[in-house]
FIZAVEX-314544 format. One record per residue (C-alpha): residue number from 1; residue in three letters; y, x, z. Coordinates in pm, 1 decimal. Layout:
BEGIN
    nr   rest         py         px         pz
   NUM    ALA          Y          X          Z
...
//
This chain:
BEGIN
    nr   rest         py         px         pz
     1    MET     -261.8      -65.5     4853.9
     2    GLU     -132.8     -393.7     4722.3
     3    VAL      211.5     -323.9     4837.0
     4    ARG      204.4       24.5     4684.0
     5    LYS       79.1     -120.2     4347.1
     6    MET      379.3     -358.3     4347.2
     7    MET      630.9      -94.3     4434.0
     8    GLU      512.5      182.5     4199.1
     9    PRO      618.5        5.0     3878.1
    10    LEU      923.9     -120.3     4068.4
    11    VAL     1057.0      228.8     4138.4
    12    SER      965.4      358.0     3791.8
    13    SER     1141.3       55.2     3620.4
    14    LEU     1442.3       89.8     3843.4
    15    ASP     1477.2      456.0     3761.0
    16    ALA     1451.5      378.4     3390.2
    17    LYS     1708.6       97.9     3428.3
    18    LYS     1940.3      343.7     3601.7
    19    ARG     1900.6      593.7     3325.4
    20    THR     1980.7      340.8     3044.1
    21    MET     2301.8      260.0     3254.1
    22    GLY     2402.4      627.2     3281.9
    23    ILE     2332.0      648.4     3644.0
    24    LYS     2174.5      966.8     3778.8
    25    THR     1901.2      956.2     4044.9
    26    ASN     1963.4     1214.4     4319.7
    27    PRO     1667.2     1455.0     4366.9
    28    SER     1667.4     1367.0     4750.0
    29    GLU     1643.7      993.7     4662.6
    30    LEU     1361.8     1054.8     4414.3
    31    SER     1172.2     1251.3     4684.8
    32    PHE     1223.2      978.7     4911.4
    33    GLN     1098.6      718.1     4670.1
    34    HIS      776.2      912.9     4612.6
    35    ARG      719.1      977.1     4978.9
    36    ALA      767.3      599.6     5039.2
    37    LEU      495.9      509.6     4801.6
    38    SER      250.8      690.4     5006.4
    39    ARG      338.7      503.5     5327.4
    40    PRO      180.8      206.2     5485.6
    41    PRO      318.8     -143.4     5387.4
    42    CYS      534.9     -170.1     5710.0
    43    PHE      745.9      128.0     5566.4
    44    PHE      874.4      -75.2     5279.6
    45    ASN     1105.3     -287.8     5508.0
    46    PHE     1303.0       41.0     5544.7
    47    PHE     1250.3      145.7     5184.8
    48    PHE     1398.3     -173.9     5034.3
    49    PHE     1695.1     -143.7     5279.1
    50    HIS     1753.9      204.4     5159.2
    51    LEU     1758.9      117.1     4784.3
    52    LEU     2017.0     -144.7     4864.6
    53    HIS     2244.6       58.6     5077.2
    54    ARG     2237.2      413.5     4922.9
    55    ARG     2559.1      490.8     4737.2
    56    SER     2343.1      574.7     4426.0
    57    PHE     2215.9      217.8     4408.6
    58    PRO     2490.2       -6.6     4260.0
    59    CYS     2498.9     -384.7     4332.8
    60    LYS     2465.2     -462.4     3958.5
    61    LEU     2117.2     -339.2     3975.2
    62    LEU     2018.8     -622.6     4223.5
    63    ARG     1922.7     -871.4     3959.5
    64    PRO     1661.1     -624.6     3787.1
    65    LEU     1530.1     -548.7     4136.2
    66    VAL     1486.8     -932.0     4213.0
    67    SER     1317.5     -986.4     3879.5
    68    LEU     1073.5     -708.4     3914.2
    69    ILE      977.2     -810.4     4262.0
    70    GLY      949.9    -1167.9     4145.4
    71    GLU      690.2    -1055.5     3892.9
    72    ARG      472.4     -887.6     4140.4
    73    ALA      465.6    -1107.9     4450.2
    74    GLU      347.6    -1446.8     4574.8
    75    MET      664.4    -1668.4     4557.3
    76    THR      845.1    -1891.5     4786.9
    77    ARG     1195.5    -2027.0     4762.7
    78    GLN     1467.8    -1841.6     4979.2
    79    ASN     1834.0    -1775.9     4957.8
    80    VAL     1932.7    -1404.7     4992.8
    81    VAL     2282.8    -1259.8     5046.7
    82    VAL     2324.0     -883.7     4973.5
    83    ALA     2618.2     -691.0     5061.2
    84    ASP     2776.9     -425.7     4841.5
    85    SER     2839.2     -145.3     5081.9
    86    LYS     3122.2       -2.7     4853.6
    87    SER     3329.7     -318.1     4798.3
    88    GLY     3238.4     -509.2     5112.9
    89    ILE     3164.9     -810.8     4890.3
    90    ASN     2883.2    -1030.5     4971.5
    91    VAL     2678.3    -1130.1     4659.6
    92    ALA     2495.4    -1463.5     4694.8
    93    ILE     2199.1    -1494.8     4498.3
    94    THR     1929.3    -1776.0     4504.1
    95    MET     1597.0    -1629.8     4410.9
    96    THR     1231.7    -1634.8     4475.3
    97    VAL     1079.1    -1363.1     4710.5
    98    SER      754.1    -1287.4     4880.3
    99    ASN      628.2    -1417.7     5197.8
   100    SER      574.5    -1060.3     5311.0
   101    SER      813.5     -890.7     5548.1
   102    LEU      952.5     -684.2     5268.6
   103    PHE     1302.2     -834.7     5284.7
   104    THR     1328.8     -922.7     5653.8
   105    LYS     1548.6     -632.6     5774.1
   106    ALA     1775.1     -639.0     5466.8
   107    VAL     1837.8    -1006.6     5484.1
   108    GLN     1870.3    -1005.8     5855.7
   109    LYS     2136.2     -748.4     5855.2
   110    THR     2334.8     -925.4     5583.9
   111    ARG     2316.5    -1256.5     5765.4
   112    GLU     2457.6    -1103.3     6071.8
   113    THR     2785.3    -1043.8     5884.5
   114    GLN     2811.7    -1424.3     5843.0
   115    GLY     2834.0    -1492.3     6208.8
   116    GLY     2616.8    -1727.4     6405.7
   117    CYS     2412.4    -1704.4     6729.6
   118    ILE     2393.1    -1379.1     6902.9
   119    ASN     2073.9    -1188.3     6861.6
   120    ILE     2013.9    -1029.7     7213.7
   121    PRO     1782.4     -738.0     7181.3
   122    PRO     1459.5     -728.6     7395.6
   123    LYS     1530.0     -624.3     7767.4
   124    LYS     1370.6     -289.0     7708.0
   125    VAL     1654.8     -196.9     7484.7
   126    GLY     1946.4      -12.7     7657.8
   127    GLY     2240.4     -194.6     7790.7
   128    GLY     2471.3      -15.8     7561.7
   129    ALA     2270.1     -123.2     7254.3
   130    ARG     2278.7     -485.0     7370.2
   131    ILE     2658.9     -469.3     7417.7
   132    ASN     2708.2     -331.2     7073.2
   133    ALA     2482.6     -615.3     6925.8
   134    TRP     2702.2     -875.9     7105.1
   135    VAL     3024.5     -721.5     7001.3
   136    ASP     2908.3     -683.7     6640.4
   137    SER     2801.4    -1051.9     6624.8
   138    MET     3142.1    -1149.7     6789.6
   139    ARG     3335.4     -952.5     6534.1
   140    ALA     3130.8    -1106.5     6243.6
   141    SER     3214.8    -1453.8     6357.3
   142    SER     3593.1    -1411.2     6286.6
   143    PRO     3667.8    -1651.6     6016.4
   144    THR     3938.8    -1417.4     5873.2
   145    ARG     3684.3    -1148.2     5828.8
   146    VAL     3437.6    -1362.5     5647.8
   147    LYS     3701.8    -1519.6     5442.9
   148    SER     3827.0    -1182.3     5322.4
   149    ALA     3485.7    -1082.1     5226.0
   150    ALA     3398.7    -1390.3     5022.7
   151    SER     3453.1    -1362.2     4644.4
   152    LEU     3529.6    -1635.0     4407.1
   153    SER     3184.4    -1606.4     4274.4
   154    ASP     3038.9    -1649.4     4621.9
   155    GLN     3248.3    -1962.6     4669.9
   156    ASN     3137.0    -2118.4     4350.2
   157    SER     2775.1    -2039.3     4412.6
   158    TRP     2785.4    -2176.7     4764.3
   159    MET     2963.2    -2494.6     4638.1
   160    LEU     2698.2    -2558.8     4383.1
   161    ARG     2446.8    -2560.0     4658.0
   162    HIS     2667.7    -2758.3     4907.0
   163    PRO     2888.9    -2976.4     4701.9
   164    SER     3175.5    -3169.0     4848.3
   165    ALA     3072.3    -3493.0     5009.6
   166    LEU     3370.4    -3650.6     4873.1
   167    ASN     3292.4    -3558.9     4512.5
   168    MET     2937.1    -3665.6     4567.7
   169    PHE     3020.9    -3987.3     4750.3
   170    GLU     2860.8    -4230.2     4486.9
   171    GLN     2536.5    -4033.7     4506.6
   172    ILE     2535.0    -4040.8     4890.8
   173    ILE     2581.4    -4416.8     4888.5
   174    GLU     2309.1    -4469.2     4624.4
   175    ALA     2068.7    -4259.9     4849.1
   176    SER     2152.1    -4481.5     5152.6
   177    LYS     2101.2    -4817.1     4980.1
   178    GLY     1873.4    -5049.3     5177.3
   179    LYS     1889.7    -4826.7     5487.7
   180    GLN     2085.8    -4829.2     5818.9
   181    ILE     2346.1    -4545.3     5817.1
   182    VAL     2385.5    -4385.3     6164.7
   183    MET     2686.4    -4145.4     6216.7
   184    PHE     2669.9    -3822.8     6427.4
   185    LEU     3012.6    -3637.9     6461.7
   186    ASP     3083.5    -3293.3     6629.0
   187    TYR     3428.8    -3283.9     6781.1
   188    ASP     3603.0    -2947.7     6765.1
   189    GLY     3666.9    -2839.7     6405.5
   190    THR     3535.2    -3176.8     6277.5
   191    LEU     3741.6    -3442.8     6426.7
   192    SER     4008.2    -3213.5     6564.8
   193    PRO     4147.9    -2880.7     6444.3
   194    ILE     4045.1    -2558.3     6598.8
   195    VAL     4317.3    -2446.8     6830.9
   196    ASP     4388.8    -2148.2     7052.8
   197    ASP     4391.8    -2354.0     7374.7
   198    PRO     4072.7    -2556.9     7411.1
   199    ASP     4246.3    -2801.3     7632.1
   200    ARG     4474.1    -2889.6     7359.6
   201    ALA     4229.3    -2978.2     7087.0
   202    PHE     4367.3    -3330.3     7030.9
   203    MET     4253.0    -3556.7     6756.2
   204    SER     4508.7    -3742.0     6553.1
   205    ASP     4584.0    -4116.7     6589.9
   206    ALA     4489.2    -4156.3     6225.6
   207    MET     4144.5    -3990.2     6287.8
   208    ARG     4087.8    -4187.8     6605.7
   209    ALA     4157.1    -4515.1     6398.8
   210    ALA     3922.0    -4398.0     6135.8
   211    VAL     3644.4    -4330.4     6389.7
   212    ARG     3705.6    -4668.7     6560.1
   213    GLN     3666.4    -4845.2     6214.9
   214    LEU     3347.8    -4642.1     6157.0
   215    ALA     3191.8    -4768.5     6474.8
   216    ARG     3248.0    -5121.4     6378.5
   217    TYR     3015.4    -5090.9     6088.8
   218    PHE     2773.8    -4812.0     6189.4
   219    PRO     2619.7    -4680.3     6517.0
   220    THR     2832.7    -4376.6     6586.5
   221    ALA     2782.8    -4089.9     6822.2
   222    ILE     2994.4    -3781.2     6924.7
   223    VAL     2776.5    -3466.2     6980.0
   224    SER     2955.6    -3167.5     7115.0
   225    GLY     2922.8    -2859.4     7332.9
   226    ARG     3202.1    -2986.5     7543.6
   227    CYS     3157.3    -3156.3     7874.0
   228    ARG     3086.7    -3535.3     7798.6
   229    ASP     3379.4    -3648.5     8013.8
   230    LYS     3617.5    -3415.2     7847.0
   231    VAL     3516.2    -3530.9     7496.6
   232    TYR     3553.5    -3889.7     7601.3
   233    ASN     3911.1    -3816.6     7731.6
   234    PHE     3996.8    -3676.3     7393.0
   235    VAL     3839.4    -3962.3     7178.1
   236    ARG     3896.5    -4254.4     7410.7
   237    LEU     3672.2    -4492.3     7225.3
   238    ALA     3427.9    -4678.0     7464.5
   239    GLU     3211.4    -4823.1     7184.2
   240    LEU     3055.1    -4484.8     7091.1
   241    TYR     2773.8    -4282.3     7219.2
   242    TYR     2859.9    -3944.9     7372.3
   243    ALA     2628.8    -3637.3     7387.2
   244    GLY     2807.5    -3353.4     7574.0
   245    SER     2694.1    -3005.9     7673.7
   246    HIS     2515.7    -2965.1     7335.2
   247    GLY     2327.0    -3282.4     7382.8
   248    MET     2216.9    -3223.8     7754.5
   249    ASP     2449.1    -3511.2     7883.3
   250    ILE     2396.6    -3828.3     7683.8
   251    LYS     2559.2    -4161.5     7761.7
   252    GLY     2583.5    -4474.9     7548.7
   253    PRO     2847.3    -4755.0     7562.3
   254    ALA     2883.9    -4909.5     7911.8
   255    LYS     2833.5    -5251.0     7778.8
   256    GLY     2542.1    -5148.5     7565.1
   257    SER     2537.1    -5132.6     7188.8
   258    LYS     2538.8    -5419.8     6942.8
   259    TYR     2286.4    -5225.7     6741.7
   260    LYS     2028.7    -5251.8     7019.5
   261    LYS     1842.5    -5546.4     7154.6
   262    GLU     1852.9    -5411.6     7501.3
   263    THR     2190.2    -5422.9     7688.1
   264    LYS     2096.8    -5152.7     7926.4
   265    ALA     2331.1    -4839.4     7901.9
   266    VAL     2170.3    -4503.4     7794.5
   267    LEU     2199.1    -4212.9     8029.2
   268    PHE     1996.1    -3895.9     7975.3
   269    GLN     2052.2    -3553.1     8139.2
   270    PRO     1755.0    -3322.8     8085.1
   271    ALA     1902.8    -3011.5     8254.8
   272    SER     2021.8    -3178.9     8592.6
   273    GLU     1824.2    -2911.9     8786.4
   274    PHE     2045.7    -2626.1     8638.1
   275    LEU     2371.9    -2783.7     8785.4
   276    PRO     2390.4    -2556.6     9093.2
   277    MET     2311.7    -2239.4     8887.1
   278    ILE     2571.6    -2330.6     8616.5
   279    ASP     2836.9    -2370.2     8909.6
   280    GLU     2745.0    -2036.0     9050.7
   281    VAL     2757.4    -1864.0     8715.1
   282    TYR     3094.4    -2029.5     8641.8
   283    LYS     3248.4    -1882.4     8948.3
   284    ALA     3115.7    -1535.6     8887.5
   285    LEU     3247.3    -1541.0     8525.9
   286    LEU     3593.4    -1655.6     8641.2
   287    GLU     3608.4    -1358.8     8877.8
   288    LYS     3472.4    -1108.0     8611.7
   289    THR     3697.3    -1226.1     8322.7
   290    LYS     4029.2    -1261.1     8505.8
   291    SER     4135.7     -913.2     8437.8
   292    ILE     4095.9     -955.3     8052.6
   293    PRO     4410.6    -1115.9     7895.1
   294    GLY     4338.2    -1413.2     7670.8
   295    ALA     3985.5    -1476.1     7808.8
   296    SER     3899.2    -1820.5     7955.2
   297    VAL     3583.9    -1973.6     8090.6
   298    GLU     3532.7    -2358.8     8039.3
   299    HIS     3288.0    -2547.2     8255.8
   300    ASN     3121.5    -2800.0     8029.7
   301    LYS     2889.2    -2941.5     8315.8
   302    PHE     2544.6    -2824.8     8190.3
   303    CYS     2661.8    -2514.3     8003.8
   304    LEU     2963.5    -2276.3     8001.7
   305    SER     3192.4    -2147.5     7728.0
   306    VAL     3369.1    -1802.4     7742.1
   307    HIS     3647.6    -1830.5     7486.0
   308    TYR     3787.0    -1503.5     7327.2
   309    ARG     3995.2    -1647.9     7059.0
   310    CYS     4310.8    -1514.2     7228.9
   311    VAL     4161.2    -1170.2     7346.2
   312    ASP     4250.8     -853.8     7171.6
   313    GLU     3959.9     -732.2     6960.0
   314    LYS     3971.6     -401.0     7142.1
   315    LYS     3886.2     -589.7     7459.3
   316    TRP     3581.2     -764.4     7339.7
   317    SER     3340.1     -484.3     7437.3
   318    ILE     3467.9     -506.2     7793.5
   319    LEU     3440.8     -889.9     7792.8
   320    ALA     3085.9     -867.0     7655.6
   321    GLN     2994.7     -618.4     7936.4
   322    GLN     3139.5     -848.7     8191.8
   323    VAL     2933.3    -1155.2     8079.9
   324    ARG     2626.3     -939.9     8051.0
   325    SER     2669.6     -805.3     8408.5
   326    VAL     2659.4    -1182.9     8525.7
   327    LEU     2388.3    -1309.0     8307.9
   328    GLN     2143.5    -1044.7     8379.9
   329    GLN     2098.0    -1185.9     8716.8
   330    TYR     2010.9    -1534.4     8572.1
   331    PRO     1704.6    -1511.5     8333.5
   332    LYS     1684.5    -1889.8     8307.7
   333    LEU     2021.4    -1896.1     8116.8
   334    ARG     2059.1    -1797.0     7756.5
   335    LEU     2362.6    -1679.5     7540.7
   336    THR     2455.7    -1821.0     7208.9
   337    GLN     2758.0    -1787.4     6998.4
   338    GLY     2999.9    -2037.9     6834.5
   339    ARG     3347.9    -1995.5     6664.9
   340    LYS     3522.9    -1732.1     6893.2
   341    VAL     3323.6    -1845.8     7194.9
   342    LEU     3021.0    -1738.6     7392.1
   343    GLU     2794.7    -2016.3     7508.8
   344    ILE     2587.3    -2002.3     7817.1
   345    ARG     2321.4    -2272.7     7862.8
   346    PRO     1981.2    -2339.2     8021.6
   347    THR     1673.8    -2199.7     7839.0
   348    ILE     1529.9    -2554.8     7812.8
   349    LYS     1422.7    -2657.9     7454.0
   350    TRP     1706.6    -2889.7     7411.7
   351    ASP     1989.7    -2876.3     7149.9
   352    LYS     2204.5    -3091.7     6925.7
   353    GLY     1898.5    -3162.0     6705.2
   354    LYS     1691.2    -3293.4     6993.1
   355    ALA     1994.6    -3508.2     7102.2
   356    LEU     2005.3    -3652.3     6756.3
   357    GLU     1640.7    -3755.6     6772.5
   358    PHE     1676.3    -3893.1     7128.2
   359    LEU     1973.4    -4109.3     7016.7
   360    LEU     1783.3    -4237.9     6707.1
   361    GLU     1500.3    -4339.9     6933.2
   362    SER     1730.3    -4490.4     7185.2
   363    LEU     1884.5    -4700.8     6892.8
   364    GLY     1536.9    -4809.6     6791.0
   365    PHE     1523.3    -4602.7     6480.4
   366    GLY     1283.0    -4342.0     6596.7
   367    ASN      998.4    -4411.1     6366.1
   368    CYS     1180.0    -4602.0     6104.5
   369    THR     1177.0    -4528.5     5739.8
   370    ASP     1488.3    -4731.7     5665.6
   371    VAL     1732.8    -4537.8     5863.9
   372    PHE     1992.2    -4293.6     5711.3
   373    PRO     2132.0    -4053.3     5968.2
   374    VAL     2454.2    -3852.8     5873.1
   375    TYR     2554.4    -3550.3     6088.6
   376    ILE     2899.3    -3388.4     6030.9
   377    GLY     2975.6    -3060.6     6213.1
   378    ASP     3132.7    -2716.9     6167.7
   379    ASP     2962.7    -2487.3     6421.5
   380    ARG     2650.4    -2277.5     6431.6
   381    THR     2513.7    -2513.4     6707.5
   382    ASP     2527.2    -2806.5     6461.3
   383    GLU     2259.9    -2620.4     6254.1
   384    ASP     1988.7    -2751.4     6492.4
   385    ALA     2087.3    -3113.4     6394.0
   386    PHE     2103.7    -3018.4     6010.9
   387    LYS     1750.8    -2873.4     6031.2
   388    ILE     1609.0    -3173.2     6195.5
   389    LEU     1748.9    -3400.0     5930.6
   390    ARG     1613.8    -3173.6     5655.0
   391    ASP     1266.9    -3159.4     5808.7
   392    ARG     1269.2    -3540.0     5857.6
   393    GLY     1358.5    -3588.0     5490.6
   394    GLN     1603.3    -3860.1     5620.3
   395    GLY     1980.9    -3858.6     5569.9
   396    PHE     2176.6    -3534.3     5548.5
   397    GLY     2410.3    -3287.0     5719.2
   398    ILE     2766.4    -3211.2     5619.1
   399    LEU     2908.8    -2864.6     5705.4
   400    VAL     3285.2    -2856.8     5766.3
   401    SER     3398.1    -2521.5     5636.4
   402    LYS     3639.2    -2359.0     5388.1
   403    ILE     3418.4    -2050.0     5357.7
   404    PRO     3058.8    -1999.4     5250.5
   405    LYS     2816.7    -2008.6     5542.8
   406    ASP     2434.3    -1985.5     5566.6
   407    THR     2352.7    -2358.6     5650.0
   408    SER     2084.3    -2626.6     5634.3
   409    ALA     2349.7    -2883.2     5558.6
   410    SER     2337.2    -3058.8     5215.7
   411    TYR     2694.4    -3116.7     5159.5
   412    SER     3036.9    -2976.6     5273.0
   413    LEU     3386.6    -3079.1     5357.7
   414    GLN     3667.3    -2823.5     5403.9
   415    GLU     3850.0    -2940.5     5708.5
   416    PRO     3897.1    -3236.1     5952.0
   417    LEU     4135.2    -3408.8     5711.8
   418    GLU     3854.0    -3426.8     5457.8
   419    VAL     3628.4    -3557.0     5724.2
   420    MET     3870.9    -3843.5     5784.0
   421    TYR     3889.0    -3913.3     5418.6
   422    PHE     3511.3    -3940.6     5406.4
   423    LEU     3490.3    -4167.8     5702.7
   424    GLN     3763.5    -4384.8     5562.3
   425    ARG     3578.2    -4413.9     5220.3
   426    LEU     3252.5    -4494.5     5414.7
   427    VAL     3418.2    -4789.8     5592.8
   428    GLU     3594.7    -4913.5     5281.2
   429    TRP     3262.2    -4910.5     5088.2
   430    LYS     3101.4    -5106.4     5372.1
   431    ARG     3364.9    -5360.4     5382.2
   432    LEU     3350.8    -5416.4     5009.3
   433    SER     2967.8    -5453.7     5007.4
   434    MET     2977.6    -5692.7     5294.2
   435    ARG     3247.8    -5908.6     5109.1
   436    GLN     3043.0    -5904.2     4792.7
   437    TYR     2726.9    -6006.0     4999.6
   438    ARG     2916.2    -6311.5     5137.7
   439    VAL     3020.2    -6416.4     4793.6
//
């Protein structure tokens, strides 16, 4: 009854608003709305989705809708992105919404268009539905598709919430005063550009020099989905910490760290028992995907990556079917998605966020209030680390992206070149502050 009381004036007010704007309400829609009011609360998930996506409901009525619901519900802060089905433009609005499940379906659908982890339907759902969900998520993760759907207003709104870390550098430094900055860096798309061939994702000499200088002044770790040894061969800096396989393979400097009292090297591999299974699945995926031009399977020791950046989009469904046919035999493995890549990893509760916490603990900053972690990454898997920092209320995350994305990061940088500029400014600030301290 409470939901019905909230929706009755909402429907009436929306109808009145549409009349003042010269928009006619279809008889079938009116009948639907009145039938909806007699339904139980769970029905309103579908009713709200219906209002937003029927052709007779223009996107310009979204603000009155938000305002009306805001007046009639218990509020919490939440970002909502609504897609205009006619224009294909995503309208980003920061608003207050109810804790109820009223918006769940609509928000979930629009977020799917922004890419991210694959939402695998329950096993009771048919295989065809599962494959379609995978392919839809693969298609949505295409940067060109997201970019074409982003309007100038979307970009401006997003930049207000996630301003450039370069433009906000002074504020960032002010927040870190009196605290130990600890740096965490993703590799692909952060220190190196995204390339078609994963084996050629080389970082520039200038970037390597910037990271080397960074490690002279701050504890620094590379956190990647790649195999740890492979990332090390790309970076070639022995003084860093390396967390490969999404944090499931962590190793510190061989000679120990100057930031630690203990000289014993750090080595942590929480998924060692899955190594035989990962090897077995790797061989099966190689066999299954060899007939799909452009597909490649990368062995990252504790996880696997199926790259489809060079696969014809018409073949994505076939690729998804082949991957599923292998994974359905291994319930202890899960599938997530990155940028044009399907990630297969153990179901253990470990990710880049857990790796960040482990490294802070290893450095002796686990329970410190005077530590300031900074994590820079570009991928959906980096969101686990961004969320950890947000929940801890310490430091911040920086998302590397040229397009608006749903993120828990506080700041943004557009590309690896801007990441290098940020690292260089951080080093220069530290040098200057140390010089002034000596004087």
